C-alpha atoms as one frame of an Amber mdcrd trajectory, in Angstrom:
protein
  28.814  24.855 -14.491  25.454  26.082 -13.154  24.710  22.675 -11.607  28.190
  22.443 -10.103  27.913  25.967  -8.726  24.497  25.371  -7.130  25.781  22.125
  -5.639  28.799  23.910  -4.145  26.540  26.652  -2.819  24.165  24.116  -1.270
  27.087  22.452   0.487  28.221  25.829   1.780  24.719  26.670   3.004  24.355
  23.251   4.635  27.648  23.759   6.430  26.644  27.208   7.653  29.273  29.004
   5.538  26.790  30.795   3.277  23.290  32.179   3.821  20.303  30.199   2.558
  17.801  31.693   0.154  15.035  30.826   2.599  14.919  29.517   6.149  11.707
  28.062   7.549  11.642  28.353  11.319   9.192  27.396  14.039   7.984  24.262
  12.308   7.567  20.711  13.581   9.361  18.697  10.940   8.091  15.189  10.206
  11.048  12.880   9.690   9.819  10.004   7.521  13.130   8.189   7.954  12.951
   7.852  11.733   9.277   8.457  12.458  10.135  11.377  14.733   8.864  14.939
  14.843  11.750  17.407  15.097  11.609  21.074  16.060  14.253  22.227  13.590
  14.769  24.848  10.900  14.803  24.046   7.182  17.403  25.870   5.081  16.576
  26.081   1.377  19.040  26.908  -1.391  17.510  27.331  -4.815  15.119  24.436
  -5.470  16.530  22.147  -2.812  16.822  21.660   0.896  20.385  22.413   1.951
  20.140  21.577   5.622  17.840  20.717   8.510  18.951  21.909  11.916  19.462
  25.065  13.930  21.376  28.276  13.486  20.916  28.767   9.761  20.883  32.303
   8.378  18.984  33.255   5.262  18.040  36.106   2.980  14.423  35.395   3.859
  12.927  33.806   6.962   9.396  32.499   7.445   8.112  31.569  10.885   5.685
  28.658  10.572   4.251  29.284  14.027   4.412  25.709  15.286   2.804  24.142
  12.213   3.758  20.662  11.053   5.921  20.300   7.961   5.760  17.115   5.882
   7.355  16.232   2.587   5.164  17.060  -0.382   2.801  14.172  -1.103   3.359
  11.863  -4.099   0.789  10.111  -6.270   2.288   6.718  -7.122   0.216   6.134
 -10.266  -2.017   8.554 -12.133  -3.244   9.183 -15.653  -3.231  12.962 -15.983
  -5.556  12.638 -18.964  -8.337  11.340 -16.700  -8.523  14.778 -15.096  -9.749
  15.879 -18.557  -7.221  18.704 -18.252  -3.747  19.614 -19.456  -0.812  18.893
 -17.108  -0.699  22.567 -16.066  -4.363  22.608 -15.076  -4.070  19.221 -13.379
  -1.168  20.654 -11.374  -3.241  23.692 -10.367  -5.855  21.339  -8.903  -3.554
  19.216  -6.743  -0.663  21.485  -5.745  -2.747  23.551  -3.276  -3.568  20.272
  -1.504   0.072  19.438  -0.850   0.548  16.947  -3.692   3.820  18.098  -5.233
   4.894  15.065  -7.270   3.205  12.421  -9.415   4.243   9.331 -11.328   2.176
   9.441 -14.505   1.401   6.893 -17.165   0.392   8.678 -20.398  -1.015   5.551
 -21.988  -4.423   7.171 -22.507  -3.108   9.748 -24.955  -0.553   7.242 -26.253
  -3.382   4.934 -27.307  -4.690   7.800 -29.431  -1.477   9.465 -30.659   1.383
   7.054 -29.897   4.850   8.404 -29.072   3.660  11.930 -29.941   1.202  11.691
 -27.056   3.922  10.628 -24.600   6.128  13.493 -25.734   3.230  15.928 -25.351
   2.634  14.981 -21.698   6.380  15.156 -20.967   6.809  18.515 -22.692   3.639
  20.041 -21.224   4.797  18.970 -17.732   8.273  20.455 -18.058   8.815  23.554
 -15.964   5.708  23.125 -13.823   5.942  23.477 -10.020   4.573  19.915  -9.956
   7.303  17.263 -10.211   6.098  14.897 -12.944   7.791  11.541 -13.525   6.683
  10.077 -16.863   6.584   6.309 -17.322   6.620   4.588 -20.705   3.239   3.097
 -21.659   3.710  -0.660 -21.862   0.482  -1.671 -23.600  -0.378   0.446 -26.612
  -2.650  -1.120 -27.665  -3.649  -2.830 -24.433  -4.349  -6.085 -26.298  -5.142
  -7.336 -29.813  -8.835  -7.341 -28.926  -9.395  -3.594 -29.412  -8.363  -0.988
 -31.988  -6.208   1.861 -30.726  -5.163   4.933 -32.633  -1.480   4.021 -32.435
   1.010   1.434 -31.245   4.156   1.684 -29.134   6.770  -1.016 -29.653   9.674
  -2.174 -27.528  11.975  -0.172 -29.826   9.845   2.939 -29.208  10.238   2.367
 -25.476  14.012   2.037 -25.862  14.079   5.295 -27.817  12.000   7.111 -25.180
  14.353   5.804 -22.508  17.462   6.849 -24.431  15.997  10.337 -24.936  15.404
  10.697 -21.194  11.663  11.186 -21.682  10.606   8.260 -19.471  11.797   6.891
 -16.146  10.428   3.336 -16.131   7.743   1.087 -17.572   4.133   1.867 -16.731
   1.511  -0.675 -15.703   1.937  -3.896 -17.653  -1.724  -4.599 -18.320  -1.258
  -7.548 -20.631  -0.732  -9.882 -17.691  -1.784 -12.953 -19.699   1.001 -12.125
 -22.141   3.525 -11.864 -19.326   2.366 -15.066 -17.646   2.456 -17.000 -20.925
   5.908 -15.547 -21.739   4.786 -13.815 -24.921   8.020 -12.672 -26.581   6.725
  -9.251 -27.670   5.486  -8.428 -24.158   8.689  -9.597 -22.478  10.703  -7.529
 -24.974   9.021  -4.406 -23.588   9.995  -5.401 -20.069  13.551  -6.008 -21.261
  13.587  -2.537 -22.814  13.257  -1.100 -19.295  15.549  -3.548 -17.529  17.030
  -2.004 -14.404  14.231   0.568 -14.123  10.960   0.397 -12.155   8.323  -1.732
 -13.885   4.770  -1.089 -12.718   2.179  -3.826 -12.678  -1.505  -4.370 -13.359
  -2.746  -7.867 -12.554  -6.337  -7.899 -11.247  -7.287 -11.183  -9.606  -3.978
 -12.886 -10.443  -2.856 -15.275  -7.684  -0.852 -18.447  -7.085   1.605 -19.695
  -9.699   0.369 -17.145 -12.236   1.245 -14.327  -9.831   4.696 -15.816  -9.284
   5.241 -15.914 -13.051   4.157 -12.287 -13.340   6.533 -11.139 -10.592   9.376
 -13.293 -11.941   9.221 -11.322 -15.201  10.428  -8.228 -13.330   7.215  -6.447
 -12.339   7.503  -4.649  -8.996   4.096  -3.237  -8.037   0.341  -3.511  -8.539
  -2.616  -1.177  -7.985  -5.488  -3.466  -9.005  -6.189  -5.324  -5.738  -9.794
  -5.103  -4.641  -9.828  -7.718  -1.860  -7.683  -7.996   1.250  -6.557 -11.530
   0.507  -5.420 -10.515  -2.972  -3.493  -7.549  -1.563  -1.804  -9.644   1.120
  -0.703 -12.268  -1.383   0.778  -9.646  -3.697   2.697  -8.120  -0.793   3.928
 -11.554   0.224   5.263 -12.216  -3.287   7.349  -9.049  -3.252   5.167  -6.501
  -4.987   4.703  -2.987  -3.719   0.992  -2.548  -3.032  -0.351   0.699  -4.490
  -3.689   1.279  -2.781  -6.003   3.077  -5.189  -8.817   5.519  -4.587 -10.012
   6.633  -8.018 -13.278   8.212  -9.075 -14.685   4.860 -10.119 -12.415   2.409
  -8.294 -12.617   3.023  -4.577 -10.431   0.445  -2.881  -9.000   2.487  -0.010
 -11.396   1.628   2.814 -11.249  -2.101   2.055  -7.472  -2.307   1.758  -6.505
  -0.122   4.727  -7.235  -3.166   6.891  -4.261  -4.869   5.199  -1.772  -2.294
   6.515   0.355  -3.401   9.484   3.552  -2.050  11.042   5.322  -5.023   9.459
   4.258  -4.359   5.851   3.504  -0.640   5.687   6.882   0.221   4.145   5.787
  -1.660   1.005   2.515   0.236   0.574   1.879   3.455  -1.368  -1.144   5.544
  -2.333  -2.359   6.312  -5.856  -5.416   7.851  -7.513  -5.120   6.287 -10.997
  -8.089   8.121 -12.585  -9.793  11.129 -10.968 -12.178  13.596 -12.530 -11.751
  17.378 -12.108 -14.674  17.708  -9.722 -13.293  15.033  -7.405  -9.840  16.635
  -7.472 -11.176  20.085  -6.626 -13.792  19.102  -4.046 -12.520  15.892  -2.480
  -8.822  15.954  -3.176  -6.060  13.641  -4.297  -3.468  11.839  -2.171  -4.234
  14.316   0.631  -7.750  12.883   0.806  -6.368   9.344   1.030  -3.951  10.446
   3.756  -6.737  11.866   5.898  -8.898   8.776   5.385  -6.012   6.495   6.374
  -5.429   8.424   9.606  -9.156   8.414  10.387  -9.063   4.638   9.877  -6.520
   4.386  12.681  -3.174   4.290  10.897  -0.462   6.224  12.708  -0.240   9.687
  11.085   3.500   9.552  10.475   3.189   6.056   9.015   0.414   7.297   6.724
   2.534  10.258   5.643   5.408   7.867   4.922   3.096   5.790   2.706   2.199
   8.982   0.834   5.803  10.140   0.394   8.942   8.117   1.110   7.571   4.704
   0.145   6.666   5.901  -3.341   9.965   7.713  -3.761  11.879   4.576  -2.800
   9.900   2.220  -5.045  10.474   4.409  -8.092  14.015   5.444  -7.155  13.021
   9.111  -6.946  15.586  10.120  -4.379  15.117  13.824  -5.069  11.667  13.823
  -3.418   9.799  12.044  -0.627  11.560  13.379   2.477  12.719  16.532   4.230
  16.465  16.025   3.986  19.566  17.670   2.533  19.682  17.459  -1.258  15.971
  16.736  -1.743  13.698  19.134  -3.589  12.139  21.655  -1.233   8.624  20.262
  -1.766   6.813  20.789   1.510   3.299  20.610   2.929   2.625  22.830   5.941
  -0.439  21.984   8.049  -1.811  22.476  11.550  -3.559  19.269  12.609  -1.683
  15.956  12.586  -4.972  14.066  12.830  -6.466  15.826   9.790  -3.580  17.033
   7.587  -4.898  19.823   5.384  -2.371  22.024   3.597  -2.152  25.526   4.982
   0.863  26.391   2.824   2.653  24.480   0.078   6.210  24.891  -1.141   7.342
  23.465  -4.473  10.965  23.638  -5.559  11.690  26.096  -2.774   8.878  28.523
  -3.609   5.659  29.126  -1.722   3.099  28.279  -4.394  -0.168  27.818  -2.464
  -1.818  29.272   0.630  -4.971  27.999   2.346  -5.998  25.864  -0.616  -5.413
  28.531  -3.251  -2.638  28.561  -5.821  -0.638  31.777  -5.509   1.054  31.431
  -8.900  -0.709  31.942 -12.209  -1.010  28.910 -14.435   0.709  29.299 -17.802
  -1.459  30.284 -20.760  -2.627  27.287 -22.780  -0.323  26.441 -25.663  -1.655
  25.696 -29.150  -2.743  22.070 -29.512  -0.161  20.171 -31.580  -1.641  18.707
 -34.737  -0.372  15.218 -33.789  -2.656  15.103 -30.737  -5.643  17.047 -31.998
  -9.034  15.426 -31.560 -10.759  13.536 -34.285 -13.495  11.009 -35.025 -13.116
   9.331 -38.396 -16.522   7.692 -38.600 -18.859   7.224 -41.563 -22.211   7.466
 -39.809 -24.065   6.383 -42.938 -22.757   2.887 -42.201 -23.358   2.933 -38.427
 -26.192   0.667 -37.304 -27.239  -0.162 -33.753 -29.747  -2.901 -34.621 -28.938
  -6.366 -33.231 -30.749  -9.226 -35.007 -31.816 -11.769 -32.384 -30.381 -15.261
 -32.787 -31.499 -16.719 -29.439 -33.541 -15.376 -26.563 -30.645 -15.362 -24.077
 -27.736 -12.902 -24.012 -24.496 -12.154 -22.233 -24.744  -8.851 -20.343 -21.998
  -6.780 -18.726 -22.842  -6.254 -15.055 -21.441  -2.928 -13.846 -20.551  -2.678
 -10.147 -20.723   0.636  -8.255 -17.292   2.144  -7.528 -15.405  -0.749  -9.157
 -13.761  -1.453 -12.510 -14.455  -5.185 -12.441 -17.753  -6.331 -13.918 -19.993
  -9.370 -13.704 -20.615 -11.778 -16.586 -24.411 -12.053 -16.600 -26.651 -14.378
 -18.630 -30.096 -12.801 -19.041 -33.204 -13.153 -21.201 -33.184 -10.868 -24.227
 -35.981  -8.418 -24.947 -36.851  -9.071 -28.592 -38.975  -6.703 -30.692 -39.565
  -7.352 -34.379 -36.760  -9.896 -34.504 -34.190  -7.564 -32.920 -32.670  -7.620
 -29.420 -33.327  -4.214 -27.881 -32.642  -2.296 -24.687 -34.950  -2.990 -21.770
 -34.785   0.021 -19.416 -37.450  -1.483 -17.164 -34.990  -4.279 -16.337 -31.975
  -1.924 -16.436 -30.599  -3.713 -19.503 -29.245  -1.014 -21.815 -27.634  -1.251
 -25.213 -23.934  -0.495 -25.499 -21.860   0.343 -28.574 -18.135   0.884 -29.171
 -17.339   2.526 -32.526 -13.773   2.576 -33.872 -12.899   6.252 -34.401  -9.194
   6.364 -35.264  -8.812   4.703 -38.669 -12.275   4.805 -40.280 -12.521   1.003
 -40.290 -16.264   1.023 -39.730 -15.927  -1.521 -36.909 -18.580  -1.413 -34.211
 -19.036  -3.654 -31.206 -22.568  -4.050 -29.874 -23.778  -5.517 -26.598 -25.828
  -4.970 -23.477 -25.048  -3.693 -19.988 -26.805  -3.587 -16.618 -26.155  -1.272
 -13.678 -26.334   2.202 -15.261 -30.037   2.801 -14.676 -30.880   4.999 -17.675
 -34.645   5.231 -18.128 -34.371   7.117 -21.414 -31.807   8.761 -23.685 -28.122
   7.941 -24.055 -24.659   8.985 -22.926 -21.580   8.853 -25.163 -17.925   9.846
 -25.132 -14.442   9.356 -26.549 -12.959   8.564 -23.130 -12.958   4.755 -23.300
 -10.008   3.038 -21.679  -7.629   2.263 -23.158  -8.277   2.440 -26.888 -10.495
   5.533 -26.516 -12.892   4.746 -29.286 -16.375   6.271 -29.261 -18.447   4.535
 -26.586 -22.184   4.867 -25.985 -24.789   3.438 -23.592 -28.448   4.081 -24.249
 -32.073   3.189 -23.748 -32.975   3.509 -27.443 -31.202   3.575 -30.808 -32.330
   7.102 -31.783 -30.750   8.622 -28.661 -27.581   6.560 -29.173 -27.252   7.805
 -32.751 -27.740  11.415 -31.656 -25.230  11.106 -28.805 -22.510   9.477 -30.917
 -23.016  11.996 -33.726 -22.805  14.875 -31.228 -19.518  13.608 -29.819 -18.075
  13.084 -33.304 -19.157  16.575 -34.380 -17.162  18.026 -31.464 -14.119  16.049
 -32.595 -14.259  14.223 -29.275 -15.800  14.758 -25.876 -18.849  13.749 -23.832
 -22.548  14.147 -24.560 -26.009  13.356 -23.217 -28.928  13.093 -25.650 -32.618
  12.277 -25.443 -34.036  11.382 -28.806 -32.534  13.784 -31.342 -31.874  16.474
 -28.708 -28.499  17.065 -27.057 -29.007  17.947 -23.368 -25.392  18.586 -22.323
 -21.871  18.230 -23.697 -18.197  18.686 -22.870 -15.788  19.147 -25.805 -12.353
  17.523 -25.372 -10.206  18.918 -28.200  -6.927  17.316 -27.086  -6.985  13.735
 -28.416 -10.642  13.471 -27.441  -9.436  13.149 -23.847  -8.595  16.587 -22.478
  -9.865  20.133 -22.532  -7.690  23.209 -22.996  -9.875  25.135 -20.537  -9.144
  25.971 -16.888  -9.746  23.096 -14.482 -12.570  24.963 -12.708 -14.348  25.456
 -16.041 -13.877  21.806 -16.973 -15.232  20.727 -13.584 -18.305  22.907 -14.067
 -18.987  21.514 -17.560 -18.391  17.975 -16.326 -20.853  18.539 -13.491 -23.418
  19.565 -16.093 -23.068  16.372 -18.138 -23.264  14.348 -14.918 -26.419  16.205
 -13.900 -27.919  15.584 -17.334 -27.103  11.876 -17.094 -28.791  11.679 -13.694
 -31.852  13.446 -15.102 -32.339  10.535 -17.508 -31.908   7.962 -14.747 -28.178
   7.301 -14.331 -27.733   5.724 -10.904 -23.936   5.464 -10.623 -21.906   8.148
  -8.863 -20.075   8.934 -12.106 -21.630   7.221 -15.121 -19.125   8.680 -17.589
 -16.102   7.421 -15.684 -17.833   4.080 -15.185 -18.690   3.864 -18.897 -15.094
   4.589 -19.857 -13.976   1.319 -18.222 -16.700  -0.882 -19.701 -14.562  -1.198
 -22.834 -11.291  -2.077 -21.070 -10.548  -5.658 -22.000  -7.865  -6.255 -19.366
 -10.079  -5.983 -16.276 -12.493  -8.882 -15.598 -14.998 -10.156 -16.242 -16.926
  -9.104 -19.362 -16.109  -6.057 -21.530 -16.986  -4.751 -25.001 -14.594  -3.352
 -27.614 -15.062  -2.335 -31.239 -14.083  -5.897 -32.166 -16.636  -7.630 -29.964
 -17.531  -8.964 -26.535 -14.508 -10.054 -24.474 -14.462 -12.632 -21.685 -11.430
 -11.250 -19.858 -10.973 -14.297 -17.628 -10.655 -16.523 -20.700  -8.973 -13.687
 -22.637 -11.017 -14.370 -25.755 -14.046 -13.140 -27.685 -17.426 -14.648 -26.846
 -20.773 -14.532 -28.608 -23.369 -12.033 -27.430 -26.053 -14.683 -27.737 -25.997
 -17.833 -25.616
């Protein structure tokens, strides 16, 4: 009855027969349907917009003084866990910037805790001013070539759908499985038939791309070149342009946008750290960069709002129109949209970049998603007996998730292949932490720049085992032990000494602290990493993707070195 009553009231308010709860006057309303700017009032009833026009009366009136009003911005694909914060704290970081809705894929926590992790993100997001659409993780584990903490089957996805927990299927990372028509992968797509199915197909083109799209996938956020992006658009995919902490594709791909294809392009952040969210921004940052690049401001706003809403079928957000949630971004400069005031669900929740509502107190961490590292360190060894004098080395690229497959001479000391900081060839280890199997993958990596010490953490996409990169074995042992002792988190060590750390008690992925505190602690581990030579903008975020075996070219998991392009294990020694 409550829903029916509010619907009847909204109709009455829209028709001018009843007063609105709130009327916003004096604003220049951006109409993402027509591309026009309208000088009209916005009548709000409860959480929703009842009408847009003139002559509305209301219990409260706010004069916007000629400011622009746009729909609240939408992030088309984000892993909340990568903020290292709970959904409530993530929301407190992005709401003041005008981002009022996100489409989230909880596959990070799902790879640690399975269905319990998905339910945690959904439950922790319920009731927030931020509108959170949860997608079902499609690849838990991502592939058979790494050890996750849990698995999610097609039947689990059907159950999550039936329970109303999830809206669609999140990025289908096992693109080789889709392209080869693997029955278990296609069963997951079938479990979400009729719902949005998000893609993940880096470097896939030609007939393979056609096969991927034919399976029912509708979008992709992994394009890093213009030609790749254009081909994916041409084959019917929505292009989600990404600007993450460690995958900065925005500037390259903005050149792809034209008036003819812009309605098929959205913005997403994928993975952003707390410092980037607080200092640089989220989708609002991408919006400003797009306008500075020369894209028409209203077209850019449409890409950040309506396009995403239409792709995912989220017809309750994405526009300023009757029946939509009253999620609004108020700003003064069309050329540089920066939120002056933000409304979420009809309430003013932020002013001049500051949240005006108190974040809820942190809830106790459910046992099912508590952190843990089940590792017997008495059996952990980092020594690599040399079998030849030539090795495969992961080549990290700045600001990208893809890597190079390098063949380099090995530095051999006493019959063992060792790190060679002088040549920026560091040792890398991935230790299985979920099931106490004792598995450890060992290899080498170039591009991190450490001159001494080691960095380690339990954020390692997507299996989230304990990952470490170091200049010597003693520092690597200290760093991995420090992370395990915290039950999960990040650490920097030199020799036996821990220089900085960040505990992540929720699944080894998230803190229960305030986002500002997490950002400060994260800044400290970054500073410590730079003190020992780290040359990448964010070495921890970069390290977390060096174990992701679904993004080319060479990656390392607890099971071994993976040639992603061949989708098989390869020997460390050539």
